[in-house]
C-alpha positions as CSV (number, residue, x, y, z in Angstrom):
1,X,-9.3,8.4,-8.0
2,X,-5.6,7.6,-7.4
3,X,-4.4,11.1,-8.2
4,X,-6.7,12.7,-5.5
5,X,-5.3,10.1,-2.9
6,X,-1.7,10.6,-3.5
7,X,-2.1,14.5,-3.7
8,X,-4.1,14.7,-0.3
9,X,-2.0,15.9,2.7
10,X,-1.6,12.7,4.7
11,X,0.6,11.2,7.5
12,X,1.4,7.6,7.4
13,X,2.5,7.0,11.1
14,X,4.2,3.6,11.7
15,X,5.5,2.2,15.0
16,X,8.8,0.8,14.4
17,X,8.0,-2.0,17.1
18,X,4.8,-3.1,15.2
19,X,6.4,-6.3,14.4
20,X,4.0,-8.7,15.6
21,X,1.9,-11.1,13.5
22,X,0.6,-13.5,16.1
23,X,-2.4,-13.2,18.7
24,X,-0.5,-10.4,20.3
25,X,-1.0,-8.2,17.3
26,X,-4.8,-8.3,17.9
27,X,-7.1,-8.7,15.0
28,X,-4.8,-8.7,11.7
29,X,-5.8,-10.1,8.2
30,X,-3.6,-13.1,7.8
31,X,-4.8,-14.0,4.3
32,X,-2.3,-14.9,1.6
33,X,-3.3,-11.5,-0.1
34,X,-2.7,-9.4,2.9
35,X,0.6,-11.3,3.8
36,X,2.0,-10.6,0.5
37,X,1.8,-6.9,1.4
38,X,4.0,-7.9,4.5
39,X,4.0,-10.3,7.7
40,X,3.2,-7.4,10.3
41,X,1.8,-3.9,10.3
42,X,5.2,-2.0,10.0
43,X,6.0,-4.0,6.8
44,X,2.6,-3.3,5.5
45,X,2.6,0.3,6.3
46,X,6.2,0.6,4.6
47,X,4.9,-1.4,1.5
48,X,1.8,0.9,1.1
49,X,3.9,4.0,1.5
50,X,6.4,3.0,-1.1
51,X,3.6,1.8,-3.5
52,X,2.0,5.0,-3.4
53,X,5.4,6.8,-4.0
54,X,6.2,4.5,-7.0
55,X,2.7,5.2,-8.6
56,X,3.1,9.0,-8.2
57,X,6.7,8.9,-9.5
58,X,5.8,6.5,-12.5
59,X,2.6,8.7,-13.4
60,X,4.3,12.0,-12.7
61,X,1.5,12.8,-10.1
62,X,1.6,15.1,-7.1
63,X,2.6,13.2,-3.9
64,X,1.9,14.8,-0.6
65,X,2.0,11.7,1.8
66,X,4.6,11.8,4.7
67,X,5.6,8.9,6.3
68,X,7.2,8.9,10.1
69,X,8.0,6.0,12.0
70,X,7.8,6.2,15.6
71,X,10.7,4.4,17.7
72,X,9.9,1.8,20.2
73,X,6.0,1.9,19.6
74,X,4.2,-1.2,18.7
75,X,0.3,-1.3,18.0
76,X,-0.6,1.4,20.3
77,X,-2.9,4.2,19.3
78,X,-2.2,6.2,22.4
79,X,1.7,6.1,22.1
80,X,1.5,7.0,18.5
81,X,-0.8,10.0,18.7
82,X,1.2,11.3,21.6
83,X,4.7,10.8,20.0
84,X,6.8,13.7,18.8
85,X,6.7,12.5,15.2
86,X,3.0,12.9,14.9
87,X,2.3,15.7,17.2
88,X,4.7,17.6,15.3
89,X,3.2,16.8,12.0
90,X,-0.2,17.6,13.3
91,X,1.1,21.1,14.2
92,X,2.5,21.9,11.0
């Protein structure tokens, strides 16, 4: 249920340099439906967070998601998970 998703404590961690949509980006859905969400992962993550926040506001539902953008990081799990933005959230 959408209300359960929106109320779940969750971090949406986005690399602010994750802006490639070509072969350098690795496997990434380029279908028209996926591209409607944004041309690259950072845009899609921002759109997802904004859509969730909008639904919560519109339906007056609890919203417990946090978005943090990691400066200078592209599509790198290691750099994301070791960033201060992620480690500080996980230590709360």
